[in-house]
Each structure stands twice: as C-alpha cells, then as structure tokens.
C-alpha positions in Angstrom: 26.8 -18.0 48.1 24.6 -19.8 45.6 20.9 -19.6 46.4 21.5 -18.5 50.0 20.4 -15.1 51.2 22.9 -12.3 50.3 25.2 -11.1 53.0 26.6 -7.6 52.3 28.1 -4.4 53.6 28.0 -0.7 52.7 29.8 2.4 53.8 27.2 4.7 55.3 29.3 7.8 55.8 30.0 10.2 52.9 33.2 9.6 50.9 36.3 11.7 51.8 38.3 12.3 54.9 36.7 12.1 58.3 37.3 11.1 61.9 35.2 8.0 61.7 33.6 5.9 59.0 30.6 3.6 59.5 30.5 0.3 57.6 27.1 -1.5 58.1 27.0 -5.3 57.5 23.8 -7.3 57.0 23.0 -11.0 56.4 23.3 -14.5 57.7 27.0 -14.8 57.0 28.0 -11.6 58.8 28.9 -13.1 62.1 31.0 -15.8 60.5 32.8 -13.2 58.4 33.5 -11.0 61.4 34.8 -14.0 63.3 37.4 -14.3 60.6 38.6 -10.7 60.7 37.7 -9.0 64.0 39.8 -9.5 67.2 38.2 -7.9 70.3 40.5 -6.4 72.9 38.5 -8.1 75.7 37.7 -11.8 75.8 33.9 -11.4 76.3 32.7 -8.4 74.3 29.2 -7.1 74.5 27.1 -5.3 71.9 29.8 -2.7 71.7 33.3 -4.0 71.4 36.7 -2.4 70.8 39.3 -4.3 68.9 41.0 -4.6 65.5 40.2 -5.8 62.0 43.0 -8.1 61.1 44.2 -9.6 57.8 44.6 -13.2 57.0 48.0 -13.1 58.6 46.5 -11.8 61.8 48.2 -8.4 61.5 46.0 -5.5 62.5 44.5 -3.5 59.6 42.7 -0.9 61.7 41.4 -0.4 65.2 37.7 -0.3 65.2 34.6 -0.3 67.4 32.1 -3.1 66.5 28.5 -2.5 67.3 25.8 -5.2 67.2 22.7 -3.5 65.9 20.5 -6.6 65.9 21.0 -10.3 66.0 18.5 -13.0 65.3 15.6 -11.0 63.9 14.4 -11.9 60.4 12.0 -9.7 58.4 10.3 -10.2 55.1 11.5 -7.9 52.3 8.8 -6.6 49.9 8.7 -8.1 46.4 9.8 -5.7 43.7 10.1 -5.9 40.0 12.9 -3.3 39.4 16.3 -4.7 38.4 18.5 -5.3 41.4 15.7 -5.1 43.9 14.9 -7.8 46.5 13.3 -10.8 44.9 9.9 -12.2 46.1 10.4 -14.3 49.2 13.9 -13.1 49.9 14.5 -12.6 53.6 16.9 -10.4 55.4 18.8 -11.9 58.3 18.7 -10.2 61.6 22.5 -10.2 61.9 23.3 -6.5 61.6 26.6 -5.1 62.7 28.4 -1.8 62.3 32.1 -1.4 62.0 33.3 2.0 63.1 36.8 2.5 61.7 39.1 5.4 61.1 37.6 7.8 58.4 40.6 8.2 56.1 40.1 6.8 52.6 42.9 4.3 52.9 41.6 2.9 56.2 38.1 2.6 54.9 39.2 0.8 51.8 41.4 -1.6 53.7 38.5 -2.6 56.0 36.1 -3.0 53.1 38.6 -5.2 51.2 39.0 -7.4 54.3 35.2 -7.8 54.7 35.0 -8.7 51.1 37.7 -11.3 51.4 35.8 -12.7 54.4 32.8 -13.4 52.1 30.6 -10.3 52.3 29.6 -8.4 49.1 30.0 -4.6 48.9 26.8 -2.9 47.9 25.4 0.7 48.0 23.3 2.0 50.8 20.0 1.6 49.1 20.6 -2.1 48.4 21.7 -2.7 52.0 18.5 -1.2 53.3 16.5 -3.6 51.1 18.5 -6.5 52.4 17.9 -5.3 55.9 14.2 -5.5 55.3 13.4 -1.8 55.9 10.0 -0.7 54.6 9.7 2.0 52.0 9.1 5.0 54.3 12.1 4.1 56.5 14.3 3.7 53.4 13.2 7.1 52.1 13.8 8.6 55.6 17.3 7.3 55.8 18.1 8.7 52.3 16.7 12.1 53.3 18.6 12.1 56.6 21.9 11.9 54.6 21.1 15.3 53.1 19.5 16.9 56.2 21.5 19.9 57.3 19.5 21.5 60.1 18.7 19.9 63.4 14.9 20.6 62.9 14.9 18.8 59.5 16.8 15.9 61.1 14.3 15.7 64.0 11.3 15.6 61.6 12.9 12.9 59.4 13.8 10.9 62.5 10.2 11.0 63.6 9.2 9.5 60.2 12.0 6.9 60.4 10.6 6.0 63.9 7.1 5.3 62.3 5.1 8.6 62.6 4.1 8.6 58.9 3.6 4.9 58.7 1.3 4.9 61.8 -0.8 7.7 60.3 -1.2 5.8 57.0 -2.1 2.6 58.8 -4.7 4.4 60.9 -6.3 5.8 57.6 -6.3 2.3 56.2 -8.0 0.8 59.2 -10.9 3.2 58.6 -11.3 2.2 55.0 -13.3 -1.0 55.6 -16.2 -0.9 53.1 -19.5 0.1 54.6 -22.6 -0.9 52.5 -26.2 0.2 52.9 -27.6 -3.2 51.7 -26.8 -6.3 49.8 -24.8 -5.5 46.6 -24.7 -1.7 47.3 -21.4 0.0 46.6 -19.4 1.4 49.5 -20.7 4.7 50.8 -18.0 7.4 50.2 -19.7 9.6 52.9 -18.7 7.0 55.5 -15.0 8.0 55.3 -14.8 11.6 56.6 -12.1 10.7 59.0 -9.9 9.3 56.1 -10.4 12.4 54.1 -9.4 14.5 57.1 -6.3 12.4 57.8 -5.1 12.5 54.2 -5.8 16.3 53.9 -3.8 16.8 57.1 -0.8 14.8 55.7 -1.0 16.7 52.4 -1.1 20.0 54.3 2.1 19.1 56.2 3.7 18.2 52.8 2.9 21.7 51.5 4.0 23.5 54.6 7.0 21.4 55.6 7.7 18.1 53.9 8.5 19.5 50.4 11.2 21.6 51.8 12.9 18.6 53.4 13.1 16.9 50.1 14.1 20.0 48.2 15.2 23.0 50.3 13.9 26.3 48.9 16.4 28.7 47.2 16.3 32.1 48.7 18.0 34.5 46.3 19.4 37.8 47.5 19.2 40.4 44.6 19.4 44.1 44.0 21.5 46.8 42.5 25.3 47.0 43.2 26.3 48.0 46.7 22.8 47.5 48.2 24.2 45.3 51.0 23.5 41.9 49.5 26.8 40.2 50.5 26.8 41.7 54.0 23.2 40.5 54.5 24.2 37.0 53.1 27.1 36.8 55.5 24.9 38.0 58.4 22.3 35.3 57.8 25.0 32.6 57.6 26.9 33.8 60.6 30.1 33.5 58.5 32.1 35.6 56.1 31.3 33.5 52.9 31.0 36.4 50.4 33.5 39.2 49.9 32.1 42.6 50.9 33.3 46.1 49.9 32.1 49.6 49.6 33.0 49.5 45.9 30.0 48.6 43.7 30.2 45.4 41.7 32.4 43.4 44.0 30.3 40.3 43.6 30.9 39.0 40.1 29.4 35.5 40.5 26.7 33.9 42.6 27.7 32.3 45.9 25.4 29.8 47.6 25.3 28.1 51.0 23.0 26.0 53.1 21.3 27.8 56.0 18.7 27.3 58.7 15.9 29.9 58.9 14.4 29.3 62.3 15.3 25.7 61.8 13.8 25.5 58.3 16.4 24.2 55.7 17.1 26.7 52.9 19.8 27.4 50.3 20.9 31.1 50.3 22.2 32.6 47.1 24.1 35.9 46.9 24.2 37.4 43.4 25.9 40.1 41.4 24.4 43.5 41.4 21.8 44.1 38.7 22.8 47.0 36.3 24.1 47.6 32.8 27.4 45.6 32.8 30.7 47.5 32.5 32.6 44.6 31.0 32.5 41.0 29.9 33.1 39.5 33.3 30.4 41.6 34.9 28.0 40.8 32.1 28.5 37.0 32.8 27.9 37.6 36.5 24.7 39.5 35.8 23.5 36.7 33.5 24.1 34.2 36.2 22.3 36.4 38.7 19.3 36.4 36.3 19.4 32.6 36.0 19.3 32.3 39.8 16.4 34.7 39.9 14.5 32.4 37.6 15.2 29.4 39.9 14.4 31.1 43.1 11.6 30.1 45.4 11.8 33.5 47.1 13.8 36.6 46.1 14.9 39.1 48.8 15.3 42.2 46.7 17.3 44.9 48.6 17.0 48.6 47.9 19.6 50.9 49.5 17.9 53.3 51.9 20.0 56.2 50.7 18.9 55.8 47.1 15.3 55.8 45.8 14.1 52.8 44.0 14.9 53.1 40.3 12.6 52.2 37.3 15.0 49.2 36.8 14.2 48.1 40.4 10.5 48.4 39.8 10.6 46.5 36.5 12.7 43.7 38.1 10.4 43.4 41.1 7.3 43.4 38.8 8.8 40.6 36.8 9.4 38.5 40.0 5.8 38.8 41.0 4.7 37.1 44.2 8.1 35.6 44.8 9.7 39.0 45.7 10.2 40.5 49.1 11.3 44.1 48.6 13.4 45.1 51.5 15.0 48.5 52.5 18.6 47.9 53.5 21.3 49.9 55.3 18.8 51.6 57.6 21.4 51.9 60.4 22.4 55.4 59.2 19.9 56.4 56.5 16.2 57.1 56.9 13.9 57.6 60.0 11.8 54.6 61.0 8.6 56.4 60.1 9.8 57.2 56.6 11.1 53.7 55.8 8.1 51.8 57.2 5.7 54.0 55.2 7.2 52.7 51.9 8.5 49.2 52.8 6.9 46.3 54.7 10.4 45.2 55.8 13.6 47.0 56.5 17.0 45.9 57.9 20.6 46.7 58.7 22.9 43.9 57.9 25.6 45.6 59.9 23.6 45.8 63.2 21.2 43.0 62.6 18.2 45.3 63.1 15.2 44.0 61.1 16.6 40.6 60.2 14.4 38.5 62.5 11.3 40.2 60.9 12.7 39.5 57.4 13.3 35.8 58.2 9.7 35.7 59.5 8.5 37.3 56.2 10.4 34.7 54.1 9.0 31.8 56.1 5.5 33.3 55.6 6.1 33.6 51.9 7.1 29.9 51.8 4.1 29.0 54.0 6.5 27.1 56.3 5.0 25.6 59.4 7.1 23.4 61.6 5.3 20.3 62.8 4.9 19.3 66.4 7.3 16.6 67.7 6.2 13.1 66.6 3.8 14.5 64.0 3.4 12.6 60.7 4.9 14.4 57.7 5.2 13.2 54.1 8.6 14.2 52.9 9.0 12.9 49.3 7.2 13.9 46.1 6.2 10.2 45.5 4.6 10.1 49.0 2.6 13.2 48.2 1.6 11.9 44.8 0.4 8.6 46.3 -1.6 10.4 49.0 -3.2 12.7 46.4 -4.1 9.7 44.2 -5.6 7.9 47.2 -7.8 10.9 48.0 -9.0 11.3 44.5 -9.8 7.6 44.3 -11.8 7.8 47.5 -13.6 10.9 46.4 -14.7 9.0 43.3 -16.0 6.1 45.4 -13.1 3.7 44.6 -12.2 2.8 48.2 -10.3 -0.4 47.1 -8.0 1.7 44.9 -7.5 4.3 47.6 -6.5 1.5 50.0 -4.1 0.0 47.5 -2.4 3.4 47.1 -2.0 3.7 50.8 -0.8 0.1 51.3 1.9 0.7 48.6 3.4 3.4 50.8 3.9 0.8 53.6 5.7 -1.8 51.5 
C-alpha cells in the first residue's frame, strides 16, 4: 500500500476450537476489501449483516455476521519510538468492521486468508489497537479483559475501558496549573492538596483491587496428609477437580484452578500433604508443594480437628509468617464449637460447607481486597501504578511540570 495508512485485521478470540471467532478489521481499505469478499444475504444490509465470505470464484468460504463497529471517524495515534509501533502522524481510519465467523481453526484460517488476499494485512491484537487509535489505558484494558475470568473483574476493567481511569487522571491534570505567589516564584506545592488526594485514592485502589486484576493472587491450600485439602479445594471451586480419598497421601502433585472469591479473581492451588516422604514420587510431590508455598500470596493451612497440631505444623506455619491462615478442618464430626473456636480463628467443614464463607472473608481481609463501586477509577497495571507513584513523588518535591508529564503519558 506504499505510504498509505495501513489497513489490517486480527483475530480477537483465543486460538483453538470455539463456536464463533471474531476477526476485527481496521483501516481505510477495509470497506473495499470486504466488498470483494463479503456477500450479504439481503440487498441493503445495516450495521449488522448476515452473509458469506466468498472466494475469488464467488464460492462461499464461510457464513458470517458482519458488524460495522464504526465508519468515518479518524483519530490520531500517539507517536512511539518502539519498533513496530505507530509512527508519528500516522492516522487510523474510522472504518472498523468485525467478521464473526465459525470458530473452528479451518474456518478461521480460510477467512483470514481471504481477507489477506483482498488486501488487508494480518497483525496481532496489540498492533491492531494502535492502528485503531486507542489510547494507552484502553489498550491495556482490552489486554487485561482477555485474561479476566470473573464477572466482577470484567466489570471493573470495562469501567476503565469506558474511561473511568482516564477521566480521573484528566481531572488531576486540570488541577495542576501552576500557582505562583509572585513574579518568578516557584509553584506552591501546598496549592495541590486535591491532586495529592486524587493520586492517593488511585494508588489505594491499586493496592486493594487493581493489582489483583493484573496478577491474581495464588491461594495455596496446605497441611498434613488427609487434612481435607482436596475436599476443601473442590468445595471452593464447586467442581470435582482434585481426587479425594480417606487414604493419606492421595494428592501427589499440585493442582491449580482459577476461582472467584466473592467476585475477586484468584488462583487456588491444592498441594500434596506435608510429611516425611514415603517414596520418590511422594518426595517430588512434597518438594513441589514447598515451591508453591514459596510462591503463595496467602496460605490456607488446614489442621484436622481430630488431631492436635504437631511440631511440624507449628514450624511450617511459623515459616509462612503473616501469609498463613491456620484453619481447623473437618469440624462436622469432631470438636465442639466452643473448643475449636478457643484455639482457631477460623474453622470449617468442607463436606457441609460450614465455616467456608467466614474463611473466604478472612482470605480477602488478608489480601486487603476491596471491590470498587461501579464506575470507580482503578489503576490495573504495574506500569500505571509506577507512573502515579512517580507523579506523586515529583509533586511532593515541587516539580509540578514533571508530575503533569507523568500523568499525561498515561493518557497517550
């Protein structure tokens, strides 16, 4: 296409088999390319049209639904120096269409090959977002949404995609106009209390929520063999993911799964029982359990209500420190409530579900998780948190221009 603006497409849905795949097309040549290869079933299609992608010989390749996501709007893309990024002055055409085809690998590849033959270039999702002219926060939100696995996480990220974080940053910037006491005097840092409060609020939501959207915490379930770990793991997931048995040592390797704890995203990890190994396979399982304990954000350490805590239990819990929640398990047929609550802050029965809501609350308190209100601004990447921290430090040192530059960079 020479020096003209790039027209491209990318497959937005994950690879593999699925019911539907979404292929998003962006650029000034998109409409002409689709005119070559899309045949609507009705003569005057609207923004949503059913039809077929056809080959050069007019034979159908796949039946699709074509959606016009935006026609005619043109937005500036930010200049960037990284290799492969949008060049200064490059503009993204407002012609944006989505081709919804069958999700099988063969159908997706056939549609992509036809779009390429019609003059569009296949790119990855990140490049397509740059060509589309999305600002930095929106690009980050779309990437994060691909990995979101709880409805609450998706809602929070959609709020940021819709502009919640960008608006909060713009509001802070609007309050950063220099205020001088007299001719030649430097800006007075004390004139920016609202900016400090705004940045502190954003960083607070990063610590209590946003950091878990970027990197869900690992909640590791540990304890001696047959302390109820796998049963508890399955109960939290609502599915039989781990094998359970009355025989000690059934779990020989760790099992992990994504889960929602009152909407908060987390990765649950079931581990082998901690004891002196009885063989090579069990030894490897225990070593892997110890490795998971080292990675854990929080460790739920189960102690069987029918057996007193051993010196090994106490040593392991002491080594875990503040990350450990020591929980009495199997309370359905063991100790009286007064006895168990005198020694343990939390107790549960994985069989009946008793005590599990209280334990989930304790885990979330250990994480300092706090779900934001709908529409609230939440930083959700480490880079965003670092930029906000740097802006605050610059402002505290009286460098308002530097603070403004840090905030502006987030909006590019």
